[in-house]
C-alpha positions in Angstrom: 19.3 -2.8 3.3 20.5 -2.4 7.1 19.9 1.4 7.0 15.9 1.0 6.7 14.0 0.1 9.8 10.7 -1.8 9.4 8.3 -1.9 12.3 4.7 -2.3 13.1 2.9 1.2 13.2 1.4 2.2 16.4 -1.2 4.9 17.2 1.2 7.5 17.4 2.4 7.0 13.7 -0.8 8.7 12.1 0.9 11.7 11.0 4.1 9.8 10.0 2.0 7.7 7.9 0.0 10.6 6.4 3.3 12.3 5.3 4.6 9.2 3.6 1.4 8.4 2.0 0.8 11.6 0.5 4.5 11.8 -0.5 4.6 8.3 -2.2 1.1 8.8 -4.0 2.2 12.2 -5.3 5.6 10.8 -6.4 3.9 7.8 -8.3 1.2 9.6 -9.9 2.3 13.3 -10.5 2.4 12.8 -14.3 -1.2 11.3 -14.6 -3.4 13.1 -12.2 -4.1 17.0 -12.6 -2.5 19.0 -9.8 -5.8 20.2 -7.9 -7.3 16.6 -8.0 -3.8 15.4 -6.7 -3.8 17.8 -3.7 -7.4 17.1 -2.8 -6.8 13.3 -3.1 -3.7 13.5 -0.9 -5.6 15.9 1.5 -8.6 13.6 2.0 -7.2 10.2 1.5 -3.8 10.4 3.1 -4.9 12.5 6.4 -3.8 11.8 9.6 -7.4 10.9 10.3 -7.3 8.2 7.6 -4.3 6.5 9.1 -5.5 6.9 12.6 -8.7 4.7 11.5 -6.1 2.1 10.4 -4.0 2.1 13.3 -7.4 1.9 15.5 -8.8 -1.1 13.6 -7.7 -4.4 15.3 -8.5 -6.0 11.6 -5.9 -3.7 9.9 -2.2 -4.3 10.2 0.2 -1.4 9.3 4.0 -1.2 8.9 6.4 1.8 8.7 9.6 1.8 6.9 12.1 4.4 8.3 15.5 5.4 7.3 17.7 4.4 10.4 19.9 7.4 10.6 16.9 10.1 10.9 14.1 7.9 11.6 12.3 9.6 8.6 9.5 7.5 6.9 10.5 6.1 3.4 7.6 3.6 3.0 4.6 1.7 4.3 2.0 -1.0 3.8 -1.4 -1.6 5.2 -3.4 -4.9 5.4 -7.1 -4.7 6.0 -10.3 -6.6 5.0 -10.9 -6.4 1.5 -12.9 -3.8 -0.3 -12.6 -4.9 -4.0 -15.1 -5.4 -6.8 -14.2 -9.2 -7.3 -15.5 -12.3 -5.7 -13.9 -12.6 -2.1 -13.1 -15.7 -0.5 -13.9 -15.9 3.4 -10.9 -14.7 5.2 -9.1 -12.9 2.1 -6.9 -10.1 3.2 -6.2 -6.9 1.1 -2.8 -5.3 0.8 -4.6 -1.8 0.6 -1.6 0.2 0.3 2.0 -0.3 -0.1 4.4 2.5 -1.3 8.2 3.2 -1.0 9.8 6.3 -2.1 11.5 5.9 -5.4 15.1 6.8 -4.2 14.7 3.7 -1.9 13.5 1.1 -4.8 16.0 -1.7 -5.2 16.9 -1.2 -1.5 15.0 -4.3 -0.4 12.4 -2.2 1.5 9.5 -3.3 -1.0 10.3 -7.0 -0.4 10.5 -6.7 3.4 7.2 -4.9 3.3 5.6 -7.6 1.1 7.0 -10.2 3.2 5.6 -8.7 6.6 2.1 -8.4 4.7 2.2 -12.0 3.5 3.2 -13.3 6.8 0.4 -11.3 8.5 -2.3 -12.8 5.9 -0.9 -16.2 6.7 -1.1 -15.7 10.5 -4.8 -14.7 10.1 -5.3 -18.0 8.0 -6.2 -16.0 4.9 -6.6 -17.9 1.7 -5.4 -15.1 -0.4 -3.6 -11.6 -0.2 -5.2 -9.1 -2.5 -4.0 -5.9 -4.1 -5.1 -3.4 -6.6 -2.7 -1.4 -8.8 -2.8 0.9 -11.8 -2.8 -1.1 -14.9 0.0 0.9 -16.5 2.4 0.8 -13.5 4.5 -1.7 -15.0 7.4 -1.5 -12.4 4.8 -2.2 -9.7 3.3 -5.1 -11.7 6.4 -6.9 -12.5 7.4 -6.4 -8.5 4.0 -8.0 -7.5 4.4 -10.9 -10.1 7.9 -11.5 -9.0 6.3 -12.0 -5.6 3.8 -14.5 -6.4 0.8 -12.4 -7.4 -1.3 -13.2 -10.3 -4.4 -11.5 -12.0 -7.6 -11.8 -10.1 -9.8 -9.1 -11.7 -10.1 -5.3 -12.6 -11.6 -2.4 -10.7 -12.1 1.3 -11.7 -10.2 4.1 -9.3 -11.4 7.5 -9.4 -9.3 10.6 -8.6 -10.9 14.0 -9.3 -12.5 13.7 -12.7 -10.2 11.1 -13.9 -11.0 7.3 -13.9 -8.1 5.0 -14.0 -8.5 1.2 -14.8 -6.5 -1.0 -12.2 -6.1 -4.5 -12.2 -6.5 -6.7 -9.0 -3.7 -9.2 -8.2 -4.0 -12.1 -5.7 -1.3 -14.2 -4.1 -2.6 -17.9 -3.0 -1.3 -18.3 0.6 
């Protein structure tokens, strides 16, 4: 969609990423996670400091999708070295975060972010691009499968007192 600009994020984008990170996480999991746990998770895991670390780490790549008319963030993606409880192949890359505001689902923004992440992993010479997602997030799983990802394992993901079962998907590059 021509009204969405996709660009590599830079060191000045930590706050923008924190806002879109918290907004999309809240939007995605509002019905599953208790309110105080959600606020705490977003405060700690989607703080500007978290994104500043990603942006400062040369092993991480970060993209920001923005609405062209206003420059407001609508989505993002983060590639980093893997931190997953499955056997890791040397050089694997993890698509640690990829989210798009739901009103922009179907706009082509998600596929563009996936394409950027896959191309980045290929340029690094990675054998696989990995990601984890909530096992009941059928829309996301269908999107990942459509983009060539297959089941590679499982993990547990905790927010507050609630533990979620996630699946780990991989795309062979």
